[in-house]
C-alpha positions in Angstrom: 37.2 95.6 -49.8 39.8 96.5 -47.2 40.8 95.4 -43.7 43.4 96.5 -41.2 43.7 94.8 -37.8 46.4 93.9 -35.3 47.8 90.4 -35.1 46.2 88.2 -32.5 49.4 88.4 -30.4 48.9 92.1 -30.2 45.5 92.0 -28.6 44.8 90.8 -25.1 41.1 90.6 -25.8 38.9 88.4 -27.9 40.1 88.4 -31.5 38.0 89.7 -34.4 38.5 88.2 -37.9 38.7 90.9 -40.5 37.8 88.5 -43.2 34.7 87.5 -41.3 33.7 91.1 -40.9 33.9 91.6 -44.7 32.3 88.3 -45.7 29.5 88.2 -43.1 28.4 91.7 -42.2 28.0 93.8 -45.3 31.0 96.0 -44.5 33.3 97.1 -47.3 36.1 98.1 -45.0 37.1 97.1 -41.4 39.8 98.5 -39.1 40.7 97.0 -35.7 42.8 99.2 -33.4 44.4 98.3 -30.0 43.8 101.8 -28.5 42.4 105.1 -29.8 41.3 108.3 -28.2 37.8 107.7 -29.6 36.5 105.4 -32.4 34.3 108.3 -33.5 37.4 110.4 -34.2 39.0 107.5 -36.2 35.8 106.9 -38.1 35.5 110.7 -38.9 38.8 110.5 -40.7 37.4 107.6 -42.7 34.2 109.5 -43.4 36.0 112.5 -45.0 38.2 110.3 -47.1 36.5 109.9 -50.5 38.7 106.9 -51.3 37.5 104.8 -48.3 35.0 102.1 -49.2 31.7 102.3 -47.4 30.1 101.1 -45.2 33.2 101.0 -43.0 33.8 100.2 -39.3 36.5 100.7 -36.8 36.7 98.7 -33.5 39.1 99.5 -30.6 40.1 97.4 -27.7 40.4 100.5 -25.6 39.4 104.2 -25.9 41.0 106.8 -23.7 38.4 109.5 -24.2 35.1 108.0 -25.4 32.1 110.3 -25.6 28.4 110.2 -25.5 25.5 112.7 -26.0 25.3 116.1 -24.3 29.0 116.3 -23.8 28.9 113.2 -21.6 31.9 110.9 -21.1 31.4 107.2 -22.1 32.7 104.5 -19.8 32.7 100.8 -20.4 35.1 97.9 -19.4 38.2 97.5 -21.6 37.7 94.9 -24.3 34.0 95.5 -24.5 32.6 96.2 -28.0 33.4 99.8 -29.0 32.7 100.3 -32.7 32.0 103.2 -35.0 30.3 102.6 -38.4 30.4 105.0 -41.3 27.4 105.0 -43.8 26.8 107.0 -47.0 23.2 108.3 -47.1 23.3 108.2 -50.9 23.6 104.4 -50.8 20.1 104.5 -49.2 18.7 106.9 -51.7 19.0 109.9 -49.3 20.9 113.1 -49.7 21.5 113.4 -45.9 21.3 111.0 -42.9 17.8 110.7 -41.4 16.9 111.1 -37.7 15.2 107.7 -37.6 18.5 106.0 -38.3 19.7 106.3 -34.7 16.6 104.5 -33.6 17.1 101.9 -36.2 20.6 101.3 -34.8 19.2 100.8 -31.3 16.5 98.4 -32.5 19.0 96.4 -34.5 21.3 96.1 -31.5 18.5 95.2 -29.1 17.3 92.5 -31.5 20.8 91.2 -31.9 21.4 91.0 -28.2 18.0 89.3 -27.7 18.9 86.7 -30.4 22.3 85.9 -28.8 21.4 86.3 -25.1 17.7 86.2 -24.5 18.0 86.6 -20.7 19.2 90.1 -21.2 15.6 91.1 -22.2 17.0 94.2 -24.0 14.9 97.2 -24.4 15.4 100.5 -26.4 15.2 103.8 -24.5 14.6 106.8 -26.7 16.7 108.2 -28.3 19.9 106.2 -28.1 20.2 103.6 -25.3 19.7 99.9 -25.0 18.8 98.8 -21.5 18.8 95.5 -19.6 16.6 95.4 -16.5 16.4 99.1 -16.4 20.2 99.7 -16.6 22.2 100.9 -19.6 23.8 98.0 -21.5 24.6 99.9 -24.7 24.8 103.4 -26.0 24.6 105.0 -29.4 26.0 108.3 -30.6 25.3 109.6 -34.1 27.3 112.3 -35.8 27.1 113.7 -39.4 30.0 114.1 -41.7 30.5 115.9 -45.1 28.9 114.6 -48.3 25.9 113.0 -46.6 27.8 110.6 -44.5 26.8 109.5 -41.0 28.9 108.0 -38.2 27.3 105.6 -35.6 29.3 105.2 -32.4 28.2 102.1 -30.5 29.4 100.8 -27.2 28.1 97.6 -25.6 29.2 96.3 -22.2 30.1 92.8 -23.4 32.7 92.3 -20.7 33.4 93.4 -17.1 31.2 94.4 -14.3 29.3 97.5 -13.1 31.4 97.3 -9.9 34.3 98.6 -12.0 32.4 101.6 -13.2 33.0 105.1 -11.6 30.8 105.4 -8.5 28.7 108.2 -9.9 27.3 105.9 -12.7 27.7 102.4 -11.2 24.0 102.2 -10.4 23.1 102.9 -14.0 25.3 100.4 -15.8 24.6 96.8 -16.9 27.2 94.4 -18.3 26.6 91.0 -19.9 28.7 89.2 -17.3 26.6 90.8 -14.5 23.4 90.0 -16.4 23.9 86.5 -17.9 27.1 85.4 -16.2 29.4 85.4 -19.3 31.1 87.7 -21.8 30.0 87.9 -25.4 32.6 87.8 -28.2 32.6 91.0 -30.1 32.8 89.3 -33.5 29.7 87.2 -32.7 27.8 90.4 -31.8 28.9 92.3 -34.9 28.0 89.5 -37.2 24.5 89.4 -35.7 24.1 93.2 -35.4 25.5 94.7 -38.6 23.4 92.8 -41.2 20.2 93.6 -39.1 21.1 97.3 -39.0 21.8 97.6 -42.7 18.6 95.6 -43.5 16.5 97.8 -41.3 17.9 101.0 -42.8 16.8 99.7 -46.2 13.4 98.6 -44.9 12.5 102.0 -43.5 13.5 103.7 -46.7 10.8 101.7 -48.4 8.3 101.8 -45.6 8.7 104.1 -42.6 6.1 102.1 -40.6 8.5 99.2 -40.4 10.5 101.0 -37.7 7.5 101.4 -35.5 6.6 97.8 -35.9 10.0 96.6 -34.7 10.5 99.4 -32.2 7.1 98.9 -30.4 7.8 95.5 -28.7 11.2 96.7 -27.5 10.3 100.2 -26.2 11.1 100.6 -22.5 9.0 103.7 -22.1 5.6 103.1 -23.7 2.9 103.7 -21.0 5.4 105.3 -18.6 5.5 108.8 -17.3 8.6 110.6 -18.8 10.2 114.0 -18.6 12.0 115.2 -21.7 14.7 117.9 -21.2 14.8 120.3 -24.2 17.7 122.6 -23.3 17.7 126.1 -21.7 15.9 124.8 -18.7 12.9 123.6 -20.7 11.3 120.3 -20.0 8.1 118.5 -21.0 6.4 115.8 -18.9 3.7 113.3 -19.8 2.8 109.7 -20.7 4.9 108.1 -23.4 3.0 106.7 -26.3 6.0 105.3 -28.3 7.4 106.9 -31.5 6.1 108.1 -34.8 7.4 107.3 -38.3 9.9 110.2 -38.1 11.4 108.9 -34.9 9.9 111.6 -32.7 8.8 110.6 -29.2 5.1 110.8 -28.8 4.0 112.1 -25.4 0.5 112.8 -24.0 0.7 116.0 -21.9 -1.7 118.3 -20.2 -1.4 120.5 -23.3 -2.2 117.6 -25.6 -0.3 115.0 -27.6 3.2 116.2 -28.6 5.7 114.7 -31.0 9.2 115.5 -29.8 11.9 115.3 -32.4 14.7 116.0 -30.1 15.6 116.1 -26.4 17.0 113.9 -23.7 15.5 111.8 -20.9 18.5 112.5 -18.7 18.6 115.7 -16.6 21.6 117.7 -17.8 22.6 118.0 -14.2 23.0 114.2 -14.0 25.1 113.9 -17.1 28.4 112.2 -16.2 31.4 114.1 -17.5 34.2 112.1 -16.0 35.7 111.6 -12.6 38.7 113.5 -11.4 40.8 110.3 -11.6 41.1 108.6 -15.0 39.2 105.4 -15.6 39.4 103.0 -18.5 37.1 104.7 -21.1 35.4 103.3 -24.2 
């Protein structure tokens, strides 16, 4: 096992114990950086190094150019949880990462937040968000790497306030201090989240229906009218019926029931790509 982290004096935010990460989460390697361009970039360097023990994670106190899906920029308050986790699909009996893994990540994070801060009433929003009271509290980005490795980028607004967000996205953002009146230590959340995530990945390899069972009570969309944007100006509208065992969104439309394996619930025109003036990014 390996760990690299700054001394407590170096970090102005809540400390994270590297030894606790290795002893209590199932990680084989842990890195804590004060500032990076993106935890995803750092994690990709780990993912392509055959000598790095997996699963591995990197946490950063600040990111200068965090990113989300569809080319979006990712904003969150400095000191909030920004972590990327590298997993080897072969450790789960797979040659390549599976699409349902991103949903499993969202479910595990929503469950962890509910266990630690029930008043957040977290819900998962297909394909990659965790919401609190209809606003985005956490986001997940999944990228693949060589040799069957997957990188999960996870940002949770454990600090700060939506009032500090860029004006264009302020109305979409939730933070734990805004929601429950206090911050949540990053170590506390990681210790609750990572074992759940790894356990759920193993569960769904044995029985794919386990994902649906745990996703269903957390879904923010079931029974709601949705529009899924599919690229090149294509969109599909209908009533959401949850997900299937592959992770596809099930939608009842005028043309019948469809299972949508990909797409976005955000209009591409509404994707935030950054303000003209730099903001703290994670």
